[in-house]
Structure formats: structure tokens, C-alpha cells
mmCIF file of the N, C-alpha and C atoms, coordinates in Angstrom:
data_MODEL
# 
_entry.id   MODEL 
# 
loop_
_atom_site.group_PDB 
_atom_site.id 
_atom_site.type_symbol 
_atom_site.label_atom_id 
_atom_site.label_alt_id 
_atom_site.label_comp_id 
_atom_site.label_asym_id 
_atom_site.label_entity_id 
_atom_site.label_seq_id 
_atom_site.pdbx_PDB_ins_code 
_atom_site.Cartn_x 
_atom_site.Cartn_y 
_atom_site.Cartn_z 
_atom_site.occupancy 
_atom_site.B_iso_or_equiv 
_atom_site.pdbx_formal_charge 
_atom_site.auth_seq_id 
_atom_site.auth_comp_id 
_atom_site.auth_asym_id 
_atom_site.auth_atom_id 
_atom_site.pdbx_PDB_model_num 
ATOM 1   N N  . UNK A 1 1  ? -137.738 279.965 98.655  1.00 0.00 ? 1  UNK A N  1 
ATOM 2   C CA . UNK A 1 1  ? -137.196 280.996 97.722  1.00 0.00 ? 1  UNK A CA 1 
ATOM 3   C C  . UNK A 1 1  ? -136.886 282.104 98.545  1.00 0.00 ? 1  UNK A C  1 
ATOM 4   N N  . UNK A 1 2  ? -135.837 282.769 98.320  1.00 0.00 ? 2  UNK A N  1 
ATOM 5   C CA . UNK A 1 2  ? -135.335 284.069 98.876  1.00 0.00 ? 2  UNK A CA 1 
ATOM 6   C C  . UNK A 1 2  ? -135.763 285.277 98.176  1.00 0.00 ? 2  UNK A C  1 
ATOM 7   N N  . UNK A 1 3  ? -136.338 285.983 99.058  1.00 0.00 ? 3  UNK A N  1 
ATOM 8   C CA . UNK A 1 3  ? -136.732 287.431 98.358  1.00 0.00 ? 3  UNK A CA 1 
ATOM 9   C C  . UNK A 1 3  ? -135.895 288.438 98.888  1.00 0.00 ? 3  UNK A C  1 
ATOM 10  N N  . UNK A 1 4  ? -135.808 289.531 97.806  1.00 0.00 ? 4  UNK A N  1 
ATOM 11  C CA . UNK A 1 4  ? -134.746 290.705 98.262  1.00 0.00 ? 4  UNK A CA 1 
ATOM 12  C C  . UNK A 1 4  ? -135.694 291.496 98.764  1.00 0.00 ? 4  UNK A C  1 
ATOM 13  N N  . UNK A 1 5  ? -135.160 292.394 99.467  1.00 0.00 ? 5  UNK A N  1 
ATOM 14  C CA . UNK A 1 5  ? -135.925 293.569 100.288 1.00 0.00 ? 5  UNK A CA 1 
ATOM 15  C C  . UNK A 1 5  ? -135.752 294.889 99.900  1.00 0.00 ? 5  UNK A C  1 
ATOM 16  N N  . UNK A 1 6  ? -136.574 295.675 99.271  1.00 0.00 ? 6  UNK A N  1 
ATOM 17  C CA . UNK A 1 6  ? -136.393 296.998 98.785  1.00 0.00 ? 6  UNK A CA 1 
ATOM 18  C C  . UNK A 1 6  ? -136.828 297.959 99.809  1.00 0.00 ? 6  UNK A C  1 
ATOM 19  N N  . UNK A 1 7  ? -136.227 298.995 100.042 1.00 0.00 ? 7  UNK A N  1 
ATOM 20  C CA . UNK A 1 7  ? -136.422 299.898 100.973 1.00 0.00 ? 7  UNK A CA 1 
ATOM 21  C C  . UNK A 1 7  ? -137.276 301.050 100.383 1.00 0.00 ? 7  UNK A C  1 
ATOM 22  N N  . UNK A 1 8  ? -138.649 301.584 100.666 1.00 0.00 ? 8  UNK A N  1 
ATOM 23  C CA . UNK A 1 8  ? -139.104 302.662 100.152 1.00 0.00 ? 8  UNK A CA 1 
ATOM 24  C C  . UNK A 1 8  ? -139.650 303.756 101.230 1.00 0.00 ? 8  UNK A C  1 
ATOM 25  N N  . UNK A 1 9  ? -139.279 304.872 100.664 1.00 0.00 ? 9  UNK A N  1 
ATOM 26  C CA . UNK A 1 9  ? -139.425 305.959 101.719 1.00 0.00 ? 9  UNK A CA 1 
ATOM 27  C C  . UNK A 1 9  ? -140.589 306.717 101.332 1.00 0.00 ? 9  UNK A C  1 
ATOM 28  N N  . UNK A 1 10 ? -141.603 306.994 102.375 1.00 0.00 ? 10 UNK A N  1 
ATOM 29  C CA . UNK A 1 10 ? -142.780 307.816 102.234 1.00 0.00 ? 10 UNK A CA 1 
ATOM 30  C C  . UNK A 1 10 ? -142.600 308.966 103.189 1.00 0.00 ? 10 UNK A C  1 
ATOM 31  N N  . UNK A 1 11 ? -142.887 310.285 102.755 1.00 0.00 ? 11 UNK A N  1 
ATOM 32  C CA . UNK A 1 11 ? -142.829 311.336 103.086 1.00 0.00 ? 11 UNK A CA 1 
ATOM 33  C C  . UNK A 1 11 ? -144.267 312.144 102.839 1.00 0.00 ? 11 UNK A C  1 
ATOM 34  N N  . UNK A 1 12 ? -144.574 313.138 103.998 1.00 0.00 ? 12 UNK A N  1 
ATOM 35  C CA . UNK A 1 12 ? -145.828 313.985 103.730 1.00 0.00 ? 12 UNK A CA 1 
ATOM 36  C C  . UNK A 1 12 ? -145.367 315.311 103.591 1.00 0.00 ? 12 UNK A C  1 
ATOM 37  N N  . UNK A 1 13 ? -145.930 316.097 102.561 1.00 0.00 ? 13 UNK A N  1 
ATOM 38  C CA . UNK A 1 13 ? -145.892 317.484 102.424 1.00 0.00 ? 13 UNK A CA 1 
ATOM 39  C C  . UNK A 1 13 ? -147.331 317.815 102.086 1.00 0.00 ? 13 UNK A C  1 
ATOM 40  N N  . UNK A 1 14 ? -147.664 318.508 100.921 1.00 0.00 ? 14 UNK A N  1 
ATOM 41  C CA . UNK A 1 14 ? -148.952 318.891 100.751 1.00 0.00 ? 14 UNK A CA 1 
ATOM 42  C C  . UNK A 1 14 ? -149.685 317.421 100.025 1.00 0.00 ? 14 UNK A C  1 
ATOM 43  N N  . UNK A 1 15 ? -148.870 316.594 99.915  1.00 0.00 ? 15 UNK A N  1 
ATOM 44  C CA . UNK A 1 15 ? -149.503 315.076 99.628  1.00 0.00 ? 15 UNK A CA 1 
ATOM 45  C C  . UNK A 1 15 ? -148.401 314.119 100.083 1.00 0.00 ? 15 UNK A C  1 
ATOM 46  N N  . UNK A 1 16 ? -148.693 313.006 99.918  1.00 0.00 ? 16 UNK A N  1 
ATOM 47  C CA . UNK A 1 16 ? -147.564 312.018 100.278 1.00 0.00 ? 16 UNK A CA 1 
ATOM 48  C C  . UNK A 1 16 ? -146.804 311.569 99.256  1.00 0.00 ? 16 UNK A C  1 
ATOM 49  N N  . UNK A 1 17 ? -145.519 311.300 99.222  1.00 0.00 ? 17 UNK A N  1 
ATOM 50  C CA . UNK A 1 17 ? -144.720 310.805 98.288  1.00 0.00 ? 17 UNK A CA 1 
ATOM 51  C C  . UNK A 1 17 ? -143.886 309.893 98.677  1.00 0.00 ? 17 UNK A C  1 
ATOM 52  N N  . UNK A 1 18 ? -143.643 309.021 97.552  1.00 0.00 ? 18 UNK A N  1 
ATOM 53  C CA . UNK A 1 18 ? -142.842 307.654 97.942  1.00 0.00 ? 18 UNK A CA 1 
ATOM 54  C C  . UNK A 1 18 ? -141.785 307.289 96.938  1.00 0.00 ? 18 UNK A C  1 
ATOM 55  N N  . UNK A 1 19 ? -140.734 306.922 97.162  1.00 0.00 ? 19 UNK A N  1 
ATOM 56  C CA . UNK A 1 19 ? -139.636 306.252 96.351  1.00 0.00 ? 19 UNK A CA 1 
ATOM 57  C C  . UNK A 1 19 ? -138.977 305.539 96.763  1.00 0.00 ? 19 UNK A C  1 
ATOM 58  N N  . UNK A 1 20 ? -138.164 304.733 95.801  1.00 0.00 ? 20 UNK A N  1 
ATOM 59  C CA . UNK A 1 20 ? -137.491 303.170 96.432  1.00 0.00 ? 20 UNK A CA 1 
ATOM 60  C C  . UNK A 1 20 ? -136.134 303.510 96.428  1.00 0.00 ? 20 UNK A C  1 
ATOM 61  N N  . UNK A 1 21 ? -135.260 303.386 97.305  1.00 0.00 ? 21 UNK A N  1 
ATOM 62  C CA . UNK A 1 21 ? -133.844 304.043 97.244  1.00 0.00 ? 21 UNK A CA 1 
ATOM 63  C C  . UNK A 1 21 ? -133.079 303.494 96.263  1.00 0.00 ? 21 UNK A C  1 
ATOM 64  N N  . UNK A 1 22 ? -133.088 302.310 95.872  1.00 0.00 ? 22 UNK A N  1 
ATOM 65  C CA . UNK A 1 22 ? -132.207 301.538 95.110  1.00 0.00 ? 22 UNK A CA 1 
ATOM 66  C C  . UNK A 1 22 ? -132.551 301.874 93.434  1.00 0.00 ? 22 UNK A C  1 
ATOM 67  N N  . UNK A 1 23 ? -133.794 302.395 93.318  1.00 0.00 ? 23 UNK A N  1 
ATOM 68  C CA . UNK A 1 23 ? -134.127 302.639 91.699  1.00 0.00 ? 23 UNK A CA 1 
ATOM 69  C C  . UNK A 1 23 ? -134.436 304.029 91.622  1.00 0.00 ? 23 UNK A C  1 
ATOM 70  N N  . UNK A 1 24 ? -133.546 305.177 91.381  1.00 0.00 ? 24 UNK A N  1 
ATOM 71  C CA . UNK A 1 24 ? -133.930 306.434 91.044  1.00 0.00 ? 24 UNK A CA 1 
ATOM 72  C C  . UNK A 1 24 ? -134.764 306.436 90.093  1.00 0.00 ? 24 UNK A C  1 
ATOM 73  N N  . UNK A 1 25 ? -135.761 307.343 90.047  1.00 0.00 ? 25 UNK A N  1 
ATOM 74  C CA . UNK A 1 25 ? -136.650 307.712 89.050  1.00 0.00 ? 25 UNK A CA 1 
ATOM 75  C C  . UNK A 1 25 ? -138.053 306.917 89.193  1.00 0.00 ? 25 UNK A C  1 
ATOM 76  N N  . UNK A 1 26 ? -138.060 305.929 90.288  1.00 0.00 ? 26 UNK A N  1 
ATOM 77  C CA . UNK A 1 26 ? -139.247 305.337 90.597  1.00 0.00 ? 26 UNK A CA 1 
ATOM 78  C C  . UNK A 1 26 ? -140.023 305.927 91.847  1.00 0.00 ? 26 UNK A C  1 
ATOM 79  N N  . UNK A 1 27 ? -140.862 306.661 91.561  1.00 0.00 ? 27 UNK A N  1 
ATOM 80  C CA . UNK A 1 27 ? -141.682 307.523 92.666  1.00 0.00 ? 27 UNK A CA 1 
ATOM 81  C C  . UNK A 1 27 ? -143.248 307.145 92.543  1.00 0.00 ? 27 UNK A C  1 
ATOM 82  N N  . UNK A 1 28 ? -143.740 307.418 93.620  1.00 0.00 ? 28 UNK A N  1 
ATOM 83  C CA . UNK A 1 28 ? -145.146 307.677 93.819  1.00 0.00 ? 28 UNK A CA 1 
ATOM 84  C C  . UNK A 1 28 ? -145.672 308.731 94.599  1.00 0.00 ? 28 UNK A C  1 
ATOM 85  N N  . UNK A 1 29 ? -146.968 309.039 94.493  1.00 0.00 ? 29 UNK A N  1 
ATOM 86  C CA . UNK A 1 29 ? -147.552 310.299 95.206  1.00 0.00 ? 29 UNK A CA 1 
ATOM 87  C C  . UNK A 1 29 ? -149.169 309.709 95.191  1.00 0.00 ? 29 UNK A C  1 
ATOM 88  N N  . UNK A 1 30 ? -149.645 310.482 96.415  1.00 0.00 ? 30 UNK A N  1 
ATOM 89  C CA . UNK A 1 30 ? -151.178 310.585 96.525  1.00 0.00 ? 30 UNK A CA 1 
ATOM 90  C C  . UNK A 1 30 ? -151.445 311.235 97.556  1.00 0.00 ? 30 UNK A C  1 
ATOM 91  N N  . UNK A 1 31 ? -152.901 311.279 97.886  1.00 0.00 ? 31 UNK A N  1 
ATOM 92  C CA . UNK A 1 31 ? -153.491 312.054 98.886  1.00 0.00 ? 31 UNK A CA 1 
ATOM 93  C C  . UNK A 1 31 ? -153.464 311.251 100.315 1.00 0.00 ? 31 UNK A C  1 
ATOM 94  N N  . UNK A 1 32 ? -153.121 310.014 99.928  1.00 0.00 ? 32 UNK A N  1 
ATOM 95  C CA . UNK A 1 32 ? -153.061 309.124 101.291 1.00 0.00 ? 32 UNK A CA 1 
ATOM 96  C C  . UNK A 1 32 ? -151.838 308.140 101.264 1.00 0.00 ? 32 UNK A C  1 
ATOM 97  N N  . UNK A 1 33 ? -151.520 307.726 102.443 1.00 0.00 ? 33 UNK A N  1 
ATOM 98  C CA . UNK A 1 33 ? -150.049 306.702 102.274 1.00 0.00 ? 33 UNK A CA 1 
ATOM 99  C C  . UNK A 1 33 ? -150.326 305.622 101.155 1.00 0.00 ? 33 UNK A C  1 
ATOM 100 N N  . UNK A 1 34 ? -151.822 305.164 101.245 1.00 0.00 ? 34 UNK A N  1 
ATOM 101 C CA . UNK A 1 34 ? -152.040 304.003 100.583 1.00 0.00 ? 34 UNK A CA 1 
ATOM 102 C C  . UNK A 1 34 ? -152.207 304.303 99.040  1.00 0.00 ? 34 UNK A C  1 
ATOM 103 N N  . UNK A 1 35 ? -152.622 305.438 98.665  1.00 0.00 ? 35 UNK A N  1 
ATOM 104 C CA . UNK A 1 35 ? -152.557 306.024 97.388  1.00 0.00 ? 35 UNK A CA 1 
ATOM 105 C C  . UNK A 1 35 ? -151.267 306.077 96.858  1.00 0.00 ? 35 UNK A C  1 
ATOM 106 N N  . UNK A 1 36 ? -150.139 306.509 97.743  1.00 0.00 ? 36 UNK A N  1 
ATOM 107 C CA . UNK A 1 36 ? -148.610 306.789 97.337  1.00 0.00 ? 36 UNK A CA 1 
ATOM 108 C C  . UNK A 1 36 ? -148.166 305.576 96.982  1.00 0.00 ? 36 UNK A C  1 
ATOM 109 N N  . UNK A 1 37 ? -148.348 304.289 97.888  1.00 0.00 ? 37 UNK A N  1 
ATOM 110 C CA . UNK A 1 37 ? -148.049 303.187 97.851  1.00 0.00 ? 37 UNK A CA 1 
ATOM 111 C C  . UNK A 1 37 ? -148.440 302.461 96.436  1.00 0.00 ? 37 UNK A C  1 
ATOM 112 N N  . UNK A 1 38 ? -149.688 302.712 96.099  1.00 0.00 ? 38 UNK A N  1 
ATOM 113 C CA . UNK A 1 38 ? -150.222 302.195 94.962  1.00 0.00 ? 38 UNK A CA 1 
ATOM 114 C C  . UNK A 1 38 ? -149.599 302.758 93.493  1.00 0.00 ? 38 UNK A C  1 
ATOM 115 N N  . UNK A 1 39 ? -149.307 304.078 93.797  1.00 0.00 ? 39 UNK A N  1 
ATOM 116 C CA . UNK A 1 39 ? -148.818 304.955 92.639  1.00 0.00 ? 39 UNK A CA 1 
ATOM 117 C C  . UNK A 1 39 ? -147.414 304.368 92.677  1.00 0.00 ? 39 UNK A C  1 
ATOM 118 N N  . UNK A 1 40 ? -146.792 304.212 93.743  1.00 0.00 ? 40 UNK A N  1 
ATOM 119 C CA . UNK A 1 40 ? -145.256 303.487 93.729  1.00 0.00 ? 40 UNK A CA 1 
ATOM 120 C C  . UNK A 1 40 ? -144.928 302.390 92.810  1.00 0.00 ? 40 UNK A C  1 
ATOM 121 N N  . UNK A 1 41 ? -145.908 301.285 93.084  1.00 0.00 ? 41 UNK A N  1 
ATOM 122 C CA . UNK A 1 41 ? -145.991 300.234 92.574  1.00 0.00 ? 41 UNK A CA 1 
ATOM 123 C C  . UNK A 1 41 ? -146.370 300.084 91.053  1.00 0.00 ? 41 UNK A C  1 
ATOM 124 N N  . UNK A 1 42 ? -147.132 301.439 90.580  1.00 0.00 ? 42 UNK A N  1 
ATOM 125 C CA . UNK A 1 42 ? -147.392 301.394 89.401  1.00 0.00 ? 42 UNK A CA 1 
ATOM 126 C C  . UNK A 1 42 ? -146.126 301.823 88.554  1.00 0.00 ? 42 UNK A C  1 
ATOM 127 N N  . UNK A 1 43 ? -145.320 302.748 89.359  1.00 0.00 ? 43 UNK A N  1 
ATOM 128 C CA . UNK A 1 43 ? -144.037 303.341 88.807  1.00 0.00 ? 43 UNK A CA 1 
ATOM 129 C C  . UNK A 1 43 ? -142.666 302.497 88.792  1.00 0.00 ? 43 UNK A C  1 
ATOM 130 N N  . UNK A 1 44 ? -142.905 301.539 89.637  1.00 0.00 ? 44 UNK A N  1 
ATOM 131 C CA . UNK A 1 44 ? -142.004 300.351 89.745  1.00 0.00 ? 44 UNK A CA 1 
ATOM 132 C C  . UNK A 1 44 ? -142.344 299.442 88.489  1.00 0.00 ? 44 UNK A C  1 
ATOM 133 N N  . UNK A 1 45 ? -143.669 299.174 88.082  1.00 0.00 ? 45 UNK A N  1 
ATOM 134 C CA . UNK A 1 45 ? -143.939 298.188 87.258  1.00 0.00 ? 45 UNK A CA 1 
ATOM 135 C C  . UNK A 1 45 ? -143.384 298.858 85.710  1.00 0.00 ? 45 UNK A C  1 
ATOM 136 N N  . UNK A 1 46 ? -143.924 300.186 85.707  1.00 0.00 ? 46 UNK A N  1 
ATOM 137 C CA . UNK A 1 46 ? -143.049 300.736 84.395  1.00 0.00 ? 46 UNK A CA 1 
ATOM 138 C C  . UNK A 1 46 ? -141.669 300.564 84.373  1.00 0.00 ? 46 UNK A C  1 
ATOM 139 N N  . UNK A 1 47 ? -141.040 300.896 85.272  1.00 0.00 ? 47 UNK A N  1 
ATOM 140 C CA . UNK A 1 47 ? -139.679 300.856 85.382  1.00 0.00 ? 47 UNK A CA 1 
ATOM 141 C C  . UNK A 1 47 ? -138.976 299.386 85.108  1.00 0.00 ? 47 UNK A C  1 
ATOM 142 N N  . UNK A 1 48 ? -139.699 298.227 85.522  1.00 0.00 ? 48 UNK A N  1 
ATOM 143 C CA . UNK A 1 48 ? -139.084 296.877 85.051  1.00 0.00 ? 48 UNK A CA 1 
ATOM 144 C C  . UNK A 1 48 ? -139.592 296.650 83.652  1.00 0.00 ? 48 UNK A C  1 
ATOM 145 N N  . UNK A 1 49 ? -140.632 297.484 83.088  1.00 0.00 ? 49 UNK A N  1 
ATOM 146 C CA . UNK A 1 49 ? -140.939 296.884 81.687  1.00 0.00 ? 49 UNK A CA 1 
ATOM 147 C C  . UNK A 1 49 ? -139.826 297.803 80.942  1.00 0.00 ? 49 UNK A C  1 
ATOM 148 N N  . UNK A 1 50 ? -139.431 298.898 80.999  1.00 0.00 ? 50 UNK A N  1 
ATOM 149 C CA . UNK A 1 50 ? -138.696 299.817 80.358  1.00 0.00 ? 50 UNK A CA 1 
ATOM 150 C C  . UNK A 1 50 ? -137.194 299.692 80.525  1.00 0.00 ? 50 UNK A C  1 
ATOM 151 N N  . UNK A 1 51 ? -136.522 299.073 81.519  1.00 0.00 ? 51 UNK A N  1 
ATOM 152 C CA . UNK A 1 51 ? -135.492 299.086 81.845  1.00 0.00 ? 51 UNK A CA 1 
ATOM 153 C C  . UNK A 1 51 ? -134.654 297.672 81.725  1.00 0.00 ? 51 UNK A C  1 
ATOM 154 N N  . UNK A 1 52 ? -133.336 297.384 81.525  1.00 0.00 ? 52 UNK A N  1 
ATOM 155 C CA . UNK A 1 52 ? -133.068 296.026 82.033  1.00 0.00 ? 52 UNK A CA 1 
ATOM 156 C C  . UNK A 1 52 ? -132.728 296.048 83.589  1.00 0.00 ? 52 UNK A C  1 
ATOM 157 N N  . UNK A 1 53 ? -133.221 294.873 84.091  1.00 0.00 ? 53 UNK A N  1 
ATOM 158 C CA . UNK A 1 53 ? -133.398 294.689 85.500  1.00 0.00 ? 53 UNK A CA 1 
ATOM 159 C C  . UNK A 1 53 ? -132.861 293.444 85.891  1.00 0.00 ? 53 UNK A C  1 
ATOM 160 N N  . UNK A 1 54 ? -132.635 293.233 87.086  1.00 0.00 ? 54 UNK A N  1 
ATOM 161 C CA . UNK A 1 54 ? -132.032 291.789 87.587  1.00 0.00 ? 54 UNK A CA 1 
ATOM 162 C C  . UNK A 1 54 ? -133.359 290.759 87.368  1.00 0.00 ? 54 UNK A C  1 
ATOM 163 N N  . UNK A 1 55 ? -133.081 289.394 87.088  1.00 0.00 ? 55 UNK A N  1 
ATOM 164 C CA . UNK A 1 55 ? -134.131 288.643 86.965  1.00 0.00 ? 55 UNK A CA 1 
ATOM 165 C C  . UNK A 1 55 ? -135.125 288.444 88.295  1.00 0.00 ? 55 UNK A C  1 
ATOM 166 N N  . UNK A 1 56 ? -134.548 288.728 89.575  1.00 0.00 ? 56 UNK A N  1 
ATOM 167 C CA . UNK A 1 56 ? -135.264 288.591 90.808  1.00 0.00 ? 56 UNK A CA 1 
ATOM 168 C C  . UNK A 1 56 ? -136.359 289.819 90.765  1.00 0.00 ? 56 UNK A C  1 
ATOM 169 N N  . UNK A 1 57 ? -135.914 291.097 90.135  1.00 0.00 ? 57 UNK A N  1 
ATOM 170 C CA . UNK A 1 57 ? -136.876 292.230 90.064  1.00 0.00 ? 57 UNK A CA 1 
ATOM 171 C C  . UNK A 1 57 ? -138.185 291.757 89.155  1.00 0.00 ? 57 UNK A C  1 
ATOM 172 N N  . UNK A 1 58 ? -137.707 291.482 87.815  1.00 0.00 ? 58 UNK A N  1 
ATOM 173 C CA . UNK A 1 58 ? -138.571 291.146 86.806  1.00 0.00 ? 58 UNK A CA 1 
ATOM 174 C C  . UNK A 1 58 ? -139.463 289.958 87.192  1.00 0.00 ? 58 UNK A C  1 
ATOM 175 N N  . UNK A 1 59 ? -138.982 288.980 87.720  1.00 0.00 ? 59 UNK A N  1 
ATOM 176 C CA . UNK A 1 59 ? -139.846 287.838 88.351  1.00 0.00 ? 59 UNK A CA 1 
ATOM 177 C C  . UNK A 1 59 ? -140.659 288.403 89.721  1.00 0.00 ? 59 UNK A C  1 
ATOM 178 N N  . UNK A 1 60 ? -140.741 289.543 90.094  1.00 0.00 ? 60 UNK A N  1 
ATOM 179 C CA . UNK A 1 60 ? -141.350 289.943 91.412  1.00 0.00 ? 60 UNK A CA 1 
ATOM 180 C C  . UNK A 1 60 ? -140.835 289.044 92.621  1.00 0.00 ? 60 UNK A C  1 
ATOM 181 N N  . UNK A 1 61 ? -139.362 288.879 92.762  1.00 0.00 ? 61 UNK A N  1 
ATOM 182 C CA . UNK A 1 61 ? -139.242 288.000 93.930  1.00 0.00 ? 61 UNK A CA 1 
ATOM 183 C C  . UNK A 1 61 ? -138.816 289.241 94.820  1.00 0.00 ? 61 UNK A C  1 
ATOM 184 N N  . UNK A 1 62 ? -139.379 290.091 95.557  1.00 0.00 ? 62 UNK A N  1 
ATOM 185 C CA . UNK A 1 62 ? -138.975 291.016 96.194  1.00 0.00 ? 62 UNK A CA 1 
ATOM 186 C C  . UNK A 1 62 ? -140.174 291.216 97.458  1.00 0.00 ? 62 UNK A C  1 
ATOM 187 N N  . UNK A 1 63 ? -139.587 292.115 98.357  1.00 0.00 ? 63 UNK A N  1 
ATOM 188 C CA . UNK A 1 63 ? -140.615 292.732 99.307  1.00 0.00 ? 63 UNK A CA 1 
ATOM 189 C C  . UNK A 1 63 ? -140.128 294.134 99.463  1.00 0.00 ? 63 UNK A C  1 
ATOM 190 N N  . UNK A 1 64 ? -141.363 294.777 99.785  1.00 0.00 ? 64 UNK A N  1 
ATOM 191 C CA . UNK A 1 64 ? -140.754 296.299 99.872  1.00 0.00 ? 64 UNK A CA 1 
ATOM 192 C C  . UNK A 1 64 ? -141.101 296.462 101.388 1.00 0.00 ? 64 UNK A C  1 
ATOM 193 N N  . UNK A 1 65 ? -140.342 297.155 101.994 1.00 0.00 ? 65 UNK A N  1 
ATOM 194 C CA . UNK A 1 65 ? -140.253 297.587 103.382 1.00 0.00 ? 65 UNK A CA 1 
ATOM 195 C C  . UNK A 1 65 ? -140.413 299.243 103.154 1.00 0.00 ? 65 UNK A C  1 
ATOM 196 N N  . UNK A 1 66 ? -141.487 299.646 103.833 1.00 0.00 ? 66 UNK A N  1 
ATOM 197 C CA . UNK A 1 66 ? -141.820 301.038 103.802 1.00 0.00 ? 66 UNK A CA 1 
ATOM 198 C C  . UNK A 1 66 ? -141.383 301.806 105.064 1.00 0.00 ? 66 UNK A C  1 
ATOM 199 N N  . UNK A 1 67 ? -140.485 303.083 105.001 1.00 0.00 ? 67 UNK A N  1 
ATOM 200 C CA . UNK A 1 67 ? -140.303 303.718 106.152 1.00 0.00 ? 67 UNK A CA 1 
ATOM 201 C C  . UNK A 1 67 ? -140.918 305.116 105.941 1.00 0.00 ? 67 UNK A C  1 
ATOM 202 N N  . UNK A 1 68 ? -141.699 305.761 107.033 1.00 0.00 ? 68 UNK A N  1 
ATOM 203 C CA . UNK A 1 68 ? -142.273 306.745 106.924 1.00 0.00 ? 68 UNK A CA 1 
ATOM 204 C C  . UNK A 1 68 ? -141.421 307.796 107.637 1.00 0.00 ? 68 UNK A C  1 
ATOM 205 N N  . UNK A 1 69 ? -141.062 308.967 106.923 1.00 0.00 ? 69 UNK A N  1 
ATOM 206 C CA . UNK A 1 69 ? -140.393 310.033 107.377 1.00 0.00 ? 69 UNK A CA 1 
ATOM 207 C C  . UNK A 1 69 ? -141.113 311.133 107.553 1.00 0.00 ? 69 UNK A C  1 
ATOM 208 N N  . UNK A 1 70 ? -140.974 311.845 108.789 1.00 0.00 ? 70 UNK A N  1 
ATOM 209 C CA . UNK A 1 70 ? -141.806 312.872 108.944 1.00 0.00 ? 70 UNK A CA 1 
ATOM 210 C C  . UNK A 1 70 ? -141.339 314.213 108.358 1.00 0.00 ? 70 UNK A C  1 
# 
């Protein structure tokens, strides 16, 4: 099975923020990188539930590659 790779960006300000480049409006935040990643996954799940998306996304056939920006 071929998995699509999504790129997520994580930044640090007063808290850690995260977003996925290909899906505007999918964000996450937290006091740590782990919290931001978990919140981002909640946001992605909500996006999938409430928008028409490709089958590979709704069937969870993807990997997320995280990039941390300073």
C-alpha cells in the first residue's frame, strides 16, 4: 500500500503551533511539541469528518512528516 506524505510545520512562540501545509485551517497548539502534534491530529480528524476529502485521507493512508522551524 502506498502512503501519501503530508508535511506538518511546528513553530515555537509563547506555545508550540502546528499546521499541515496542504490543508489550510488544520492547526494544533500546545505547551510542548507532543501536545501540538496531538492537537493537530484532532484538527485533522475534524477536517476529515466535515469536508469532502480524497479517499486516501479518509482511509488514513498517510504519513505525517514534521518540520520544526525556529
